[in-house]
VEXFI-918342 format. One record per atom (N, C-alpha, C): residue in one letter; x negated, y, z negated; residue number from 1; atom name. Coordinates in nm, 4 decimals, always signed. Layout:
residues N
<node a, <X, Y, Z>, NUM, CA>,
...
END
This chain:
residues 116
<node m, <-6.0577, -1.6794, -14.6617>, 1, N>,
<node m, <-6.1697, -1.6028, -14.6152>, 1, CA>,
<node m, <-6.1401, -1.4569, -14.6699>, 1, C>,
<node k, <-6.2653, -1.3921, -14.7081>, 2, N>,
<node k, <-6.2569, -1.2514, -14.7566>, 2, CA>,
<node k, <-6.2923, -1.1650, -14.6320>, 2, C>,
<node i, <-6.2057, -1.0604, -14.6206>, 3, N>,
<node i, <-6.2123, -0.9649, -14.5079>, 3, CA>,
<node i, <-6.2204, -0.8301, -14.5663>, 3, C>,
<node a, <-6.3286, -0.7553, -14.5390>, 4, N>,
<node a, <-6.3532, -0.6133, -14.5884>, 4, CA>,
<node a, <-6.3065, -0.5246, -14.4769>, 4, C>,
<node v, <-6.2412, -0.4126, -14.5160>, 5, N>,
<node v, <-6.1979, -0.3052, -14.4329>, 5, CA>,
<node v, <-6.2790, -0.1796, -14.4762>, 5, C>,
<node a, <-6.3535, -0.1189, -14.3962>, 6, N>,
<node a, <-6.4327, -0.0091, -14.4265>, 6, CA>,
<node a, <-6.3343, +0.1231, -14.4307>, 6, C>,
<node l, <-6.3344, +0.1914, -14.5415>, 7, N>,
<node l, <-6.2317, +0.3042, -14.5637>, 7, CA>,
<node l, <-6.3158, +0.4382, -14.5799>, 7, C>,
<node n, <-6.2486, +0.5355, -14.5363>, 8, N>,
<node n, <-6.2876, +0.6787, -14.5549>, 8, CA>,
<node n, <-6.1577, +0.7646, -14.5901>, 8, C>,
<node n, <-6.1490, +0.8172, -14.7031>, 9, N>,
<node n, <-6.0325, +0.8808, -14.7488>, 9, CA>,
<node n, <-5.9057, +0.7884, -14.7447>, 9, C>,
<node g, <-5.9243, +0.6660, -14.7699>, 10, N>,
<node g, <-5.8069, +0.5623, -14.7759>, 10, CA>,
<node g, <-5.7660, +0.5108, -14.6431>, 10, C>,
<node k, <-5.8237, +0.5610, -14.5289>, 11, N>,
<node k, <-5.7962, +0.5140, -14.3944>, 11, CA>,
<node k, <-5.9091, +0.4369, -14.3372>, 11, C>,
<node l, <-5.8938, +0.3667, -14.2268>, 12, N>,
<node l, <-5.9982, +0.2955, -14.1616>, 12, CA>,
<node l, <-6.1075, +0.3967, -14.1242>, 12, C>,
<node a, <-6.2302, +0.3747, -14.1637>, 13, N>,
<node a, <-6.3436, +0.4485, -14.1333>, 13, CA>,
<node a, <-6.3684, +0.4539, -13.9863>, 13, C>,
<node g, <-6.3696, +0.5752, -13.9271>, 14, N>,
<node g, <-6.4000, +0.5883, -13.7793>, 14, CA>,
<node g, <-6.5329, +0.5466, -13.7414>, 14, C>,
<node h, <-6.6248, +0.5485, -13.8336>, 15, N>,
<node h, <-6.7611, +0.5020, -13.8153>, 15, CA>,
<node h, <-6.8101, +0.4330, -13.9362>, 15, C>,
<node f, <-6.8696, +0.3177, -13.9228>, 16, N>,
<node f, <-6.9270, +0.2456, -14.0378>, 16, CA>,
<node f, <-7.0127, +0.3342, -14.1283>, 16, C>,
<node s, <-7.0810, +0.4221, -14.0782>, 17, N>,
<node s, <-7.1770, +0.4957, -14.1574>, 17, CA>,
<node s, <-7.1087, +0.5915, -14.2587>, 17, C>,
<node s, <-6.9758, +0.6269, -14.2274>, 18, N>,
<node s, <-6.9072, +0.7138, -14.3128>, 18, CA>,
<node s, <-6.8185, +0.6362, -14.4218>, 18, C>,
<node v, <-6.8385, +0.5129, -14.4335>, 19, N>,
<node v, <-6.7593, +0.4440, -14.5331>, 19, CA>,
<node v, <-6.7745, +0.4920, -14.6778>, 19, C>,
<node e, <-6.6697, +0.5110, -14.7443>, 20, N>,
<node e, <-6.6735, +0.5505, -14.8812>, 20, CA>,
<node e, <-6.6455, +0.4387, -14.9747>, 20, C>,
<node t, <-6.5674, +0.3424, -14.9242>, 21, N>,
<node t, <-6.5297, +0.2223, -15.0064>, 21, CA>,
<node t, <-6.4914, +0.1129, -14.9115>, 21, C>,
<node f, <-6.4886, -0.0076, -14.9680>, 22, N>,
<node f, <-6.4409, -0.1261, -14.8876>, 22, CA>,
<node f, <-6.3148, -0.1772, -14.9604>, 22, C>,
<node a, <-6.2035, -0.2057, -14.8848>, 23, N>,
<node a, <-6.0856, -0.2776, -14.9378>, 23, CA>,
<node a, <-6.1148, -0.4283, -14.8957>, 23, C>,
<node i, <-6.1244, -0.5112, -14.9983>, 24, N>,
<node i, <-6.1467, -0.6565, -14.9698>, 24, CA>,
<node i, <-6.0175, -0.7298, -14.9865>, 24, C>,
<node y, <-5.9872, -0.8043, -14.8894>, 25, N>,
<node y, <-5.8611, -0.8826, -14.8833>, 25, CA>,
<node y, <-5.9139, -1.0319, -14.8816>, 25, C>,
<node n, <-5.8314, -1.1292, -14.9491>, 26, N>,
<node n, <-5.8497, -1.2712, -14.9400>, 26, CA>,
<node n, <-5.7394, -1.3318, -14.8675>, 26, C>,
<node a, <-5.7689, -1.3887, -14.7506>, 27, N>,
<node a, <-5.6589, -1.4492, -14.6701>, 27, CA>,
<node a, <-5.6825, -1.5952, -14.6593>, 27, C>,
<node t, <-5.5846, -1.6826, -14.6885>, 28, N>,
<node t, <-5.5869, -1.8227, -14.6626>, 28, CA>,
<node t, <-5.4689, -1.8574, -14.5790>, 28, C>,
<node a, <-5.4613, -1.9852, -14.5498>, 29, N>,
<node a, <-5.3416, -2.0263, -14.4620>, 29, CA>,
<node a, <-5.2058, -2.0020, -14.5314>, 29, C>,
<node d, <-5.2108, -2.0028, -14.6606>, 30, N>,
<node d, <-5.0841, -1.9791, -14.7455>, 30, CA>,
<node d, <-5.0755, -1.8497, -14.8169>, 30, C>,
<node s, <-5.1731, -1.7737, -14.8202>, 31, N>,
<node s, <-5.1581, -1.6503, -14.9024>, 31, CA>,
<node s, <-5.2490, -1.5344, -14.8465>, 31, C>,
<node f, <-5.2134, -1.4203, -14.8953>, 32, N>,
<node f, <-5.2873, -1.2946, -14.8608>, 32, CA>,
<node f, <-5.2799, -1.2121, -14.9846>, 32, C>,
<node e, <-5.4071, -1.1850, -15.0456>, 33, N>,
<node e, <-5.4251, -1.1168, -15.1607>, 33, CA>,
<node e, <-5.5136, -0.9912, -15.1432>, 33, C>,
<node g, <-5.4919, -0.8920, -15.2359>, 34, N>,
<node g, <-5.5813, -0.7804, -15.2311>, 34, CA>,
<node g, <-5.5096, -0.6497, -15.2287>, 34, C>,
<node p, <-5.5737, -0.5375, -15.2234>, 35, N>,
<node p, <-5.7211, -0.5391, -15.2106>, 35, CA>,
<node p, <-5.7951, -0.5306, -15.3402>, 35, C>,
<node v, <-5.9185, -0.5727, -15.3387>, 36, N>,
<node v, <-6.0159, -0.5353, -15.4433>, 36, CA>,
<node v, <-6.1085, -0.4327, -15.3827>, 36, C>,
<node m, <-6.1244, -0.3267, -15.4550>, 37, N>,
<node m, <-6.2065, -0.2140, -15.3993>, 37, CA>,
<node m, <-6.3487, -0.2222, -15.4401>, 37, C>,
<node r, <-6.4385, -0.2138, -15.3443>, 38, N>,
<node r, <-6.5945, -0.2082, -15.3839>, 38, CA>,
<node r, <-6.6502, -0.0930, -15.3043>, 38, C>,
<node a, <-6.7327, -0.0143, -15.3765>, 39, N>,
<node a, <-6.8083, +0.0943, -15.3287>, 39, CA>,
<node a, <-6.9492, +0.0606, -15.2897>, 39, C>,
<node p, <-6.9926, +0.1113, -15.1704>, 40, N>,
<node p, <-7.1393, +0.0895, -15.1358>, 40, CA>,
<node p, <-7.2279, +0.1727, -15.2314>, 40, C>,
<node n, <-7.3559, +0.1333, -15.2292>, 41, N>,
<node n, <-7.4532, +0.2232, -15.2939>, 41, CA>,
<node n, <-7.4777, +0.3386, -15.1936>, 41, C>,
<node g, <-7.5384, +0.4439, -15.2508>, 42, N>,
<node g, <-7.5766, +0.5637, -15.1726>, 42, CA>,
<node g, <-7.4534, +0.6284, -15.1072>, 42, C>,
<node a, <-7.3518, +0.6422, -15.1931>, 43, N>,
<node a, <-7.2299, +0.7078, -15.1347>, 43, CA>,
<node a, <-7.2569, +0.8409, -15.0808>, 43, C>,
<node g, <-7.1970, +0.8783, -14.9710>, 44, N>,
<node g, <-7.2058, +1.0084, -14.9142>, 44, CA>,
<node g, <-7.3256, +1.0157, -14.8132>, 44, C>,
<node r, <-7.4038, +0.9140, -14.8067>, 45, N>,
<node r, <-7.5225, +0.9144, -14.7068>, 45, CA>,
<node r, <-7.4710, +0.8770, -14.5676>, 45, C>,
<node e, <-7.5113, +0.9461, -14.4700>, 46, N>,
<node e, <-7.4773, +0.9157, -14.3296>, 46, CA>,
<node e, <-7.5876, +0.8181, -14.2763>, 46, C>,
<node h, <-7.5475, +0.7239, -14.1926>, 47, N>,
<node h, <-7.6291, +0.6288, -14.1381>, 47, CA>,
<node h, <-7.7239, +0.5508, -14.2415>, 47, C>,
<node r, <-7.6476, +0.5128, -14.3479>, 48, N>,
<node r, <-7.7067, +0.4467, -14.4561>, 48, CA>,
<node r, <-7.7720, +0.3078, -14.4130>, 48, C>,
<node p, <-7.8621, +0.2638, -14.4614>, 49, N>,
<node p, <-7.9175, +0.1328, -14.4272>, 49, CA>,
<node p, <-7.8284, +0.0247, -14.4808>, 49, C>,
<node y, <-7.8343, -0.0915, -14.4167>, 50, N>,
<node y, <-7.7479, -0.2059, -14.4585>, 50, CA>,
<node y, <-7.7654, -0.2429, -14.6039>, 50, C>,
<node a, <-7.8869, -0.2275, -14.6624>, 51, N>,
<node a, <-7.9148, -0.2605, -14.8024>, 51, CA>,
<node a, <-7.8180, -0.1800, -14.8890>, 51, C>,
<node d, <-7.7686, -0.0620, -14.8464>, 52, N>,
<node d, <-7.6795, +0.0096, -14.9377>, 52, CA>,
<node d, <-7.5406, -0.0569, -14.9383>, 52, C>,
<node v, <-7.4951, -0.1285, -14.8392>, 53, N>,
<node v, <-7.3660, -0.1888, -14.8370>, 53, CA>,
<node v, <-7.3680, -0.3411, -14.8614>, 53, C>,
<node a, <-7.4801, -0.4071, -14.8666>, 54, N>,
<node a, <-7.4855, -0.5509, -14.8663>, 54, CA>,
<node a, <-7.4199, -0.6048, -14.9884>, 54, C>,
<node e, <-7.4412, -0.5418, -15.1033>, 55, N>,
<node e, <-7.3831, -0.5917, -15.2326>, 55, CA>,
<node e, <-7.2268, -0.5818, -15.2250>, 55, C>,
<node a, <-7.1829, -0.4702, -15.1649>, 56, N>,
<node a, <-7.0291, -0.4526, -15.1590>, 56, CA>,
<node a, <-6.9608, -0.5633, -15.0713>, 56, C>,
<node l, <-7.0392, -0.6075, -14.9671>, 57, N>,
<node l, <-6.9849, -0.7006, -14.8798>, 57, CA>,
<node l, <-7.0119, -0.8430, -14.9061>, 57, C>,
<node m, <-7.0755, -0.8720, -15.0151>, 58, N>,
<node m, <-7.1197, -1.0036, -15.0560>, 58, CA>,
<node m, <-7.0039, -1.0962, -15.0670>, 58, C>,
<node g, <-7.0078, -1.2043, -14.9940>, 59, N>,
<node g, <-6.9006, -1.3031, -15.0011>, 59, CA>,
<node g, <-6.7931, -1.2821, -14.8931>, 59, C>,
<node c, <-6.8090, -1.1728, -14.8165>, 60, N>,
<node c, <-6.7034, -1.1565, -14.7128>, 60, CA>,
<node c, <-6.7390, -1.2298, -14.5835>, 60, C>,
<node h, <-6.6418, -1.2665, -14.5058>, 61, N>,
<node h, <-6.6515, -1.3348, -14.3763>, 61, CA>,
<node h, <-6.6621, -1.2301, -14.2622>, 61, C>,
<node a, <-6.5957, -1.1225, -14.2781>, 62, N>,
<node a, <-6.5910, -1.0163, -14.1757>, 62, CA>,
<node a, <-6.5798, -0.8802, -14.2407>, 62, C>,
<node v, <-6.6234, -0.7785, -14.1639>, 63, N>,
<node v, <-6.6053, -0.6373, -14.2043>, 63, CA>,
<node v, <-6.5414, -0.5703, -14.0847>, 63, C>,
<node i, <-6.4282, -0.4897, -14.1048>, 64, N>,
<node i, <-6.3651, -0.4176, -13.9973>, 64, CA>,
<node i, <-6.3891, -0.2794, -14.0185>, 64, C>,
<node a, <-6.4273, -0.2013, -13.9100>, 65, N>,
<node a, <-6.4458, -0.0633, -13.9056>, 65, CA>,
<node a, <-6.3953, -0.0053, -13.7786>, 65, C>,
<node g, <-6.3754, +0.1240, -13.7689>, 66, N>,
<node g, <-6.3264, +0.1876, -13.6413>, 66, CA>,
<node g, <-6.4287, +0.2083, -13.5472>, 66, C>,
<node g, <-6.5553, +0.2136, -13.5874>, 67, N>,
<node g, <-6.6706, +0.2261, -13.5041>, 67, CA>,
<node g, <-6.7962, +0.1849, -13.5675>, 67, C>,
<node m, <-6.9036, +0.1361, -13.4919>, 68, N>,
<node m, <-7.0168, +0.0834, -13.5552>, 68, CA>,
<node m, <-7.1279, +0.0845, -13.4441>, 68, C>,
<node g, <-7.2527, +0.1096, -13.4777>, 69, N>,
<node g, <-7.3632, +0.1043, -13.3803>, 69, CA>,
<node g, <-7.4204, -0.0361, -13.3785>, 69, C>,
<node h, <-7.4835, -0.0665, -13.2698>, 70, N>,
<node h, <-7.5348, -0.1991, -13.2504>, 70, CA>,
<node h, <-7.6406, -0.2363, -13.3508>, 70, C>,
<node r, <-7.7165, -0.1466, -13.4035>, 71, N>,
<node r, <-7.8223, -0.1785, -13.5023>, 71, CA>,
<node r, <-7.7572, -0.2302, -13.6326>, 71, C>,
<node i, <-7.6744, -0.1588, -13.6847>, 72, N>,
<node i, <-7.6061, -0.2069, -13.8140>, 72, CA>,
<node i, <-7.5229, -0.3274, -13.7963>, 72, C>,
<node a, <-7.4591, -0.3465, -13.6774>, 73, N>,
<node a, <-7.3741, -0.4674, -13.6452>, 73, CA>,
<node a, <-7.4721, -0.5751, -13.6467>, 73, C>,
<node e, <-7.5987, -0.5707, -13.5915>, 74, N>,
<node e, <-7.6929, -0.6863, -13.5937>, 74, CA>,
<node e, <-7.7305, -0.7224, -13.7348>, 74, C>,
<node e, <-7.7583, -0.6215, -13.8093>, 75, N>,
<node e, <-7.7887, -0.6456, -13.9537>, 75, CA>,
<node e, <-7.6837, -0.7190, -14.0274>, 75, C>,
<node i, <-7.5588, -0.6726, -14.0023>, 76, N>,
<node i, <-7.4425, -0.7384, -14.0660>, 76, CA>,
<node i, <-7.4303, -0.8853, -14.0216>, 76, C>,
<node s, <-7.4490, -0.9039, -13.8899>, 77, N>,
<node s, <-7.4336, -1.0384, -13.8341>, 77, CA>,
<node s, <-7.5431, -1.1322, -13.8935>, 77, C>,
<node l, <-7.6698, -1.0834, -13.9104>, 78, N>,
<node l, <-7.7766, -1.1641, -13.9657>, 78, CA>,
<node l, <-7.7504, -1.2116, -14.1066>, 78, C>,
<node s, <-7.6700, -1.1358, -14.1786>, 79, N>,
<node s, <-7.6351, -1.1707, -14.3147>, 79, CA>,
<node s, <-7.5154, -1.2647, -14.3181>, 79, C>,
<node g, <-7.4614, -1.3063, -14.2089>, 80, N>,
<node g, <-7.3577, -1.4127, -14.2101>, 80, CA>,
<node g, <-7.2169, -1.3482, -14.2032>, 80, C>,
<node i, <-7.2062, -1.2166, -14.1858>, 81, N>,
<node i, <-7.0749, -1.1448, -14.1850>, 81, CA>,
<node i, <-7.0437, -1.1035, -14.0338>, 81, C>,
<node e, <-6.9334, -1.1204, -13.9912>, 82, N>,
<node e, <-6.8882, -1.0753, -13.8600>, 82, CA>,
<node e, <-6.8483, -0.9347, -13.8621>, 82, C>,
<node p, <-6.9241, -0.8435, -13.7836>, 83, N>,
<node p, <-6.8894, -0.7063, -13.7689>, 83, CA>,
<node p, <-6.7676, -0.6935, -13.6645>, 83, C>,
<node v, <-6.6645, -0.6278, -13.7048>, 84, N>,
<node v, <-6.5507, -0.6125, -13.6202>, 84, CA>,
<node v, <-6.5103, -0.4703, -13.5931>, 84, C>,
<node i, <-6.4981, -0.4299, -13.4782>, 85, N>,
<node i, <-6.4470, -0.2878, -13.4393>, 85, CA>,
<node i, <-6.3004, -0.3051, -13.4084>, 85, C>,
<node s, <-6.2187, -0.2332, -13.4804>, 86, N>,
<node s, <-6.0730, -0.2340, -13.4565>, 86, CA>,
<node s, <-6.0397, -0.1393, -13.3447>, 86, C>,
<node a, <-5.9541, -0.1669, -13.2503>, 87, N>,
<node a, <-5.9000, -0.0777, -13.1518>, 87, CA>,
<node a, <-5.7657, -0.0266, -13.2064>, 87, C>,
<node e, <-5.7249, -0.0655, -13.3182>, 88, N>,
<node e, <-5.6052, -0.0277, -13.3861>, 88, CA>,
<node e, <-5.6251, +0.0628, -13.5045>, 88, C>,
<node d, <-5.5322, +0.1544, -13.5391>, 89, N>,
<node d, <-5.5460, +0.2363, -13.6565>, 89, CA>,
<node d, <-5.4301, +0.2155, -13.7498>, 89, C>,
<node d, <-5.4151, +0.0868, -13.7983>, 90, N>,
<node d, <-5.3143, +0.0416, -13.8842>, 90, CA>,
<node d, <-5.3519, +0.0769, -14.0316>, 90, C>,
<node e, <-5.2694, +0.0493, -14.1236>, 91, N>,
<node e, <-5.3003, +0.0398, -14.2645>, 91, CA>,
<node e, <-5.4108, -0.0680, -14.2917>, 91, C>,
<node p, <-5.5010, -0.0541, -14.3847>, 92, N>,
<node p, <-5.6076, -0.1537, -14.4131>, 92, CA>,
<node p, <-5.5544, -0.2931, -14.4297>, 92, C>,
<node a, <-5.4528, -0.3194, -14.5009>, 93, N>,
<node a, <-5.3962, -0.4535, -14.5234>, 93, CA>,
<node a, <-5.3443, -0.5118, -14.3940>, 93, C>,
<node e, <-5.2804, -0.4327, -14.3155>, 94, N>,
<node e, <-5.2310, -0.4800, -14.1822>, 94, CA>,
<node e, <-5.3511, -0.5156, -14.0895>, 94, C>,
<node l, <-5.4561, -0.4422, -14.0875>, 95, N>,
<node l, <-5.5727, -0.4759, -14.0077>, 95, CA>,
<node l, <-5.6274, -0.6058, -14.0506>, 95, C>,
<node a, <-5.6360, -0.6335, -14.1856>, 96, N>,
<node a, <-5.7020, -0.7569, -14.2373>, 96, CA>,
<node a, <-5.6059, -0.8737, -14.2021>, 96, C>,
<node r, <-5.4742, -0.8539, -14.2198>, 97, N>,
<node r, <-5.3804, -0.9585, -14.1821>, 97, CA>,
<node r, <-5.4002, -0.9966, -14.0367>, 97, C>,
<node k, <-5.4052, -0.8939, -13.9513>, 98, N>,
<node k, <-5.4048, -0.9232, -13.8006>, 98, CA>,
<node k, <-5.5366, -0.9949, -13.7707>, 98, C>,
<node y, <-5.6507, -0.9628, -13.8383>, 99, N>,
<node y, <-5.7728, -1.0242, -13.8158>, 99, CA>,
<node y, <-5.7619, -1.1720, -13.8547>, 99, C>,
<node a, <-5.7067, -1.1988, -13.9755>, 100, N>,
<node a, <-5.6845, -1.3331, -14.0309>, 100, CA>,
<node a, <-5.6104, -1.4222, -13.9228>, 100, C>,
<node k, <-5.5199, -1.3599, -13.8573>, 101, N>,
<node k, <-5.4269, -1.4319, -13.7616>, 101, CA>,
<node k, <-5.4858, -1.4435, -13.6309>, 101, C>,
<node g, <-5.5948, -1.3784, -13.6048>, 102, N>,
<node g, <-5.6618, -1.3676, -13.4693>, 102, CA>,
<node g, <-5.5822, -1.2750, -13.3712>, 102, C>,
<node q, <-5.5139, -1.1756, -13.4412>, 103, N>,
<node q, <-5.4330, -1.0852, -13.3511>, 103, CA>,
<node q, <-5.4785, -0.9384, -13.3443>, 103, C>,
<node l, <-5.5936, -0.9161, -13.4017>, 104, N>,
<node l, <-5.6443, -0.7855, -13.4138>, 104, CA>,
<node l, <-5.7093, -0.7425, -13.2794>, 104, C>,
<node r, <-5.6572, -0.6317, -13.2172>, 105, N>,
<node r, <-5.7201, -0.5890, -13.0907>, 105, CA>,
<node r, <-5.8508, -0.5186, -13.1281>, 105, C>,
<node r, <-5.9546, -0.5622, -13.0516>, 106, N>,
<node r, <-6.0890, -0.5146, -13.0832>, 106, CA>,
<node r, <-6.1370, -0.4032, -12.9903>, 106, C>,
<node g, <-6.2194, -0.3243, -13.0490>, 107, N>,
<node g, <-6.2810, -0.2137, -12.9699>, 107, CA>,
<node g, <-6.4281, -0.2517, -12.9351>, 107, C>,
<node q, <-6.4980, -0.1588, -12.8826>, 108, N>,
<node q, <-6.6335, -0.1763, -12.8439>, 108, CA>,
<node q, <-6.7372, -0.1216, -12.9437>, 108, C>,
<node f, <-6.8534, -0.1891, -12.9582>, 109, N>,
<node f, <-6.9600, -0.1367, -13.0353>, 109, CA>,
<node f, <-7.0213, -0.0247, -12.9477>, 109, C>,
<node h, <-7.0791, +0.0768, -13.0115>, 110, N>,
<node h, <-7.1370, +0.1849, -12.9368>, 110, CA>,
<node h, <-7.2894, +0.1945, -12.9709>, 110, C>,
<node r, <-7.3580, +0.2547, -12.8805>, 111, N>,
<node r, <-7.5000, +0.2850, -12.8965>, 111, CA>,
<node r, <-7.5160, +0.3988, -12.9905>, 111, C>,
<node c, <-7.5951, +0.3881, -13.0878>, 112, N>,
<node c, <-7.6263, +0.4977, -13.1803>, 112, CA>,
<node c, <-7.7593, +0.5654, -13.1425>, 112, C>,
<node c, <-7.7513, +0.6964, -13.1304>, 113, N>,
<node c, <-7.8717, +0.7636, -13.0880>, 113, CA>,
<node c, <-7.9572, +0.8234, -13.1911>, 113, C>,
<node h, <-7.9152, +0.7956, -13.3235>, 114, N>,
<node h, <-7.9873, +0.8561, -13.4312>, 114, CA>,
<node h, <-8.1107, +0.7582, -13.4649>, 114, C>,
<node s, <-8.2131, +0.8150, -13.5120>, 115, N>,
<node s, <-8.3253, +0.7323, -13.5506>, 115, CA>,
<node s, <-8.3020, +0.6773, -13.6848>, 115, C>,
<node a, <-8.3795, +0.5732, -13.7170>, 116, N>,
<node a, <-8.3554, +0.4936, -13.8512>, 116, CA>,
<node a, <-8.4081, +0.5837, -13.9652>, 116, C>,
END
């Protein structure tokens, strides 16, 4: 399965809207590969629409971020990708490994008060 980790300055993005790039890892029962780096469209935009990140997340099973609003989480879910909030601040590869093993401690989605 492909697992995307949202990054800002090489670290887990504290909020999905601030993502600069995605580190994509491929995890199977026997192997763990990556990352392949993919940048979203509209770099530098705050509260970007899902359309800006859809291409970068194509083929992924899940996307991990440090925070995410309900609205974007719903859009991600509707595209068949599991939105995941990490309660941990590990290195991106370790977050993806923990997710693949079902060991990632999860945080809470938050309400976003910004208009679309």
